[in-house]
N, C-alpha and C positions, 0 to 999 in steps of 0.2 A: 282459323289461322289467317294472319294478315297477308297482304300481297307480298310484302318483302320476305316474310318467312317462307311463304309458298315458293317464291322464286329461288330462294336460297336452297331449299330442299331439292328443287328441280336441278339447279346447277350442280349440287353435290352428286345427285344421282347420275347426272349426265357424264360425270368423270369416269364412272365404271360401266357406262352403257357400251354395248357392242358397236364397233365402228368399222366393220369389215367393208361395208358399202356406204360411202358418205351420202349418197343420194337417198339412203333408207330413211333419214330423218324427215325428208319431205314426204315420203310414202307413209311413214308412221303417223305424222301429223294429220295427214289426210284420211287414213284408213284404219289405223290401229283401233281395235275394239276396246282396249283398256285405257281409260282416261289417263292413268299414270304414265303409259307409254307416250301418249300425245303431249303430256306435260314435259317429259324428258326431251322430246323432240323440240319443243319450244326453246328450252335452254340451249340445246345444241345449235339452233339456228341463230342465236344471239351472240355466240362466241366462236372463236377458232376459225378454221378454214372455211366453214360454211357461211359465215357471216357475209352479208352483201345484199344487193337489191333483190335478188330472187328470194332469199331467205326472208327479207322484210315483207315482201308481197305475200308470201305464204303465211306469215304471222298475222297480217292484217286480214287476210281471208278467213283465217281461223277465228279471229276475234268476232267476226260477224256471223259465222255459220256454224261453229261447233255447238253441239247440243248440251255440252257440259259447262256449268258455271265455272268450275275450277279450271278447265282448259281455256275458256275465253279469257279468264283473268290472267292465267299464265302467259297466254299469247300476247295480251296487251302489255303486261309487265315486261316481257322480253322485247317487245317493239320499242319500249321506252328507253332501251339501251342505245337506240339509234338517235343521234342528235339531229337537230334541224326543225324548221318550222313545219315541214311536211308531216313529220311525225306528230306534232302537236295538233295539226289540222285533223289528221286521222283519229287521234285520241278524242278530240272534241266531238267529232261526229259519233264516235263510239259511245261516249258518255250520254249523249242525247237519245240514243236508240237502245242501249243495253237495258233489258228488262230487270235484271237482278240488282236490287239495291245494294246488297252486300258486295257485289262485284264492283259497282261504281264507287262505293265507300272505300274499299281497299285499294282501288286503283288511284283514287285521289290522294290517299296517304302515301302511296308509292311515288307518285309524281312530285309530291312536295319536297322530297330529298333526292330525286333521281339525278345522279352526277351529270348525265348528258344534257340536262336542262336546268341546272342549278342557277345559272345567271341569266336565263332567258326570261324577259318580262312576259312573253306570250304564255309561258307556263303558269305564271301568276294569274293571267287573264282567264285561262281555262278553269283554274280552281275557283276563281271568283264567280265565274258563270254558274258553276255548280252550287255555290252558296246562294246565289240569287234565284236560280231557276229550278233546281232539282226539287221534285215533289216529296222526296223522302227526308224526314227530319234527321235520320242518322247520317245520310250523305251530307246534308248541310252542316251537321255538327262536325263531321270529319273535315269538311272544307274550311270551316272557321279555324279549327286547330291547325290545319295545313298551312293556312295563310300566316298564322302566327309563327309557325316553324320556319317559313321561308324568310320572314322579316322584310318583305318587300313593301315599302311605303306606298307603292302604286295601288295596293288594295285597301288603303285606309278609308277612302270614301265609302266603298261598298260594304266594308266590315262595319263601319259606323252606322249605316242604314240598317243592316241586319241586326245590330245590337238593339235597335229601337223598334223595328217593325216586323221581325220574323215572328210567325205565329207560335213557334216553339219556345218555351221558357228556357230550355236547355241550350238551344242554339243561340238565343239572345245572350245568355251568360257566357257561352264560348266566344261569341263575337266580341263581347266586352273585354274578355281576357286577351284576345288577339289585339284589340285596339291598344291596350296598355303597352304591348310589345312594339307595335308598329308606330305609336306616337312618340316613342323615345327617339331623341336625336341620335343619328349615327355616331358611334365613337370616333373621335378625331384621332388620326394617326399622329403620333408624336413627330414634331418637326425635326428633320434631320439636323443633327448637331454639326457645326463646322469642325473640321479637323483641328486638333490641338497643335498650336505652332511648335516647331521643333526648338530644341535648346539652341541658344545663340552660339554656343561653342560645341555643337553636336560633332561627335567624332565618328568618322566612317568606320563601319564594321562593329561599332559599339552601340551607338544611339540610333533610334529610328529616324527616318526622314520621310514622313508620309506625304502622299499627294495632297495638294498640288505642288509641293516642294520636290526637289530632286537633288542629287549630288552634282555639284559644279566643280569640275576638275580643270585646273589651270597648269599648263606645263610648257616647257620650251628648253632653255638652257638649264633651268631648274624645274622641279616639280613641286608645286605647293600642295598642302593638305586639302583634300576635298572639303567643300563647304556645302551645307544644306541650304539651298536657295530656291526661289521660284525661277521659272524660265526667264522672266524679264530681268530679275536681279542678276542672273548669271550672264545674260547678254550685256547688261551695263558693265559688269565686272570685266567681261571680255574686252570691251572698248577701252577700259582703263589699262588692262594688262598688255594691250598691243604696244603701248609706248615702252614696255619693258621686254618686247619681243617674246611675249608669252601669249598663248592662245587658250581659251577656255571652252570646254564642251559640257553640255548638260545632259544628264541621264534621267529622263522622265519616268523611268521604271521605279525610281525611288528605292533601290535596293540598299540594304544596310551595308 
């Protein structure tokens, strides 16, 4: 089971878990005999009222000390819901000391799409370090795929080297696939189109008067029909109308 699937199961299970004593999640994570209970506690500490610095510290402690691979993975995945560079520092240390290759592999996959770190280049650097340094080919394979999934060009150099020098043929192939993704120029966002000018004889209440235009209303002894003009055009018209004892005001809200 992948890390994301495992965390999802834990989150769903936590919804029905007993919550008579909020502090029990801390106790269960530390002392429950059943690993499934400790996994549920991980989920509870990453969501809701228990979420916070104390919960995060408990998760980090469990990452390094729990005897169950599944619980260490669940604790690390839950910790990843906390944003910030401190979380990534803790995760980087965890990946360098965690003995379970499957745990490291699944956590790399989870990090690649973790919403809390999606736009953080340091997350890319953590995954890239795993591609370059991890002793397990399956972890490096996951790291190459994860870097392609992130689409961060920051990883292009490291991925390129792995595509040529990694001792695993499968990792080299995965790195080449990631390179094809990372080497593509980013899609350009279409340039914003200027607003279409209003009709010269736009009628108030019938025709649109989009910004930066607005309705210019001139009144005094008589009231003229509103005209769709820019603010400067309305100000110029106001100067002309003053000779006729009329004053013009401009409504920048551009209401119809």
